[in-house]
C-alpha positions in Angstrom: 183.0 -93.8 -34.5 185.7 -95.4 -36.6 187.7 -96.2 -33.5 184.6 -97.8 -31.9 184.2 -100.1 -35.0 187.9 -100.8 -34.9 187.8 -101.9 -31.2 184.7 -103.8 -31.9 186.4 -105.7 -34.7 189.5 -106.4 -32.5 187.4 -107.5 -29.5 185.2 -109.7 -31.8 188.1 -111.4 -33.3 189.7 -111.9 -29.9 186.5 -113.4 -28.6 186.1 -115.7 -31.5 189.9 -116.9 -31.0 189.1 -117.5 -27.3 186.0 -119.5 -28.1 187.9 -121.6 -30.6 190.7 -122.2 -28.0 188.0 -123.2 -25.4 186.3 -125.6 -28.0 189.7 -127.1 -28.8 190.3 -127.8 -25.1 186.8 -129.1 -24.6 187.2 -131.5 -27.6 190.6 -132.7 -26.4 189.3 -133.5 -22.9 186.3 -135.4 -24.4 188.4 -137.3 -26.8 190.7 -138.4 -23.9 187.6 -139.5 -22.0 186.3 -141.2 -25.1 189.6 -143.0 -25.7 189.7 -144.3 -22.1 186.2 -145.6 -22.6 187.0 -147.3 -25.8 190.0 -149.0 -24.2 187.7 -150.2 -21.3 185.3 -151.6 -23.8 188.0 -153.3 -25.6 189.2 -154.9 -22.4 185.8 -155.9 -21.4 185.2 -157.5 -24.9 188.5 -159.4 -24.6 187.6 -160.7 -21.1 184.1 -161.6 -22.4 185.7 -163.6 -25.4 187.9 -165.6 -22.9 185.0 -166.0 -20.6 182.9 -167.4 -23.6 185.8 -169.7 -24.5 185.8 -171.0 -20.9 182.1 -171.7 -21.1 182.5 -173.5 -24.3 185.3 -175.7 -22.8 183.0 -176.4 -19.9 180.3 -177.6 -22.3 182.8 -179.9 -23.9 184.0 -181.3 -20.7 180.4 -181.7 -19.3 179.3 -183.3 -22.5 182.5 -185.7 -22.3 180.9 -187.4 -19.3 178.1 -188.8 -21.6 180.1 -189.4 -24.8 183.8 -189.7 -25.9 185.8 -186.3 -25.6 186.4 -186.0 -29.4 182.6 -186.5 -30.0 181.7 -183.8 -27.3 184.0 -181.4 -28.9 182.6 -182.2 -32.5 179.0 -181.7 -31.2 179.8 -178.3 -29.6 181.8 -177.2 -32.7 178.8 -178.2 -35.0 176.4 -176.2 -32.8 178.8 -173.2 -32.6 179.2 -173.3 -36.5 175.5 -173.4 -36.9 175.0 -170.4 -34.8 177.7 -168.7 -36.8 176.0 -169.4 -40.0 172.6 -168.3 -38.7 174.1 -165.0 -37.3 175.8 -164.5 -40.7 172.7 -164.9 -42.6 170.7 -162.6 -40.3 173.4 -160.1 -40.5 173.5 -160.2 -44.3 169.8 -160.0 -44.5 169.9 -156.8 -42.3 172.7 -155.3 -44.4 170.7 -155.9 -47.5 167.8 -154.0 -46.1 170.1 -151.2 -45.4 171.6 -150.9 -48.8 172.1 -148.7 -50.7 172.8 -146.3 -47.8 171.0 -143.3 -49.2 168.4 -141.4 -47.3 165.5 -141.7 -49.7 162.8 -139.8 -47.8 165.1 -137.1 -46.8 166.4 -136.7 -50.4 162.8 -136.5 -51.6 162.0 -133.9 -48.9 164.9 -131.6 -50.0 163.7 -131.8 -53.6 160.3 -130.7 -52.5 161.7 -127.8 -50.4 163.8 -126.8 -53.4 160.7 -126.8 -55.6 158.7 -124.9 -53.0 161.5 -122.1 -52.7 161.7 -121.9 -56.5 158.0 -121.4 -56.6 158.0 -118.9 -53.9 160.9 -116.9 -55.6 158.8 -116.8 -59.0 155.7 -115.5 -57.3 
């Protein structure tokens, strides 16, 4: 009987080690795929940034047909700065709604669970 428990213990620890190695290999593979995906997203963002810059330049050049080039650039800059300010204000408002970042409802539920468990243990 002792030998059986000894073998069971050895095989269990061998199985756990094998599962840990499998998990490590899986995580490494997923991390590599994630890194490639992140790199591709960064590349897409960079190209999108330059594409947007070209669109801004196009807007300036198009507007320069109606007004002097310096005025066209100024008009586009003011519009972009206005949009920047608006997005900044909306972002700040959204962040303010999320602060402080504590899960109030979950905390209250945990407190109620602890009370219920204590009450159950006392009965």
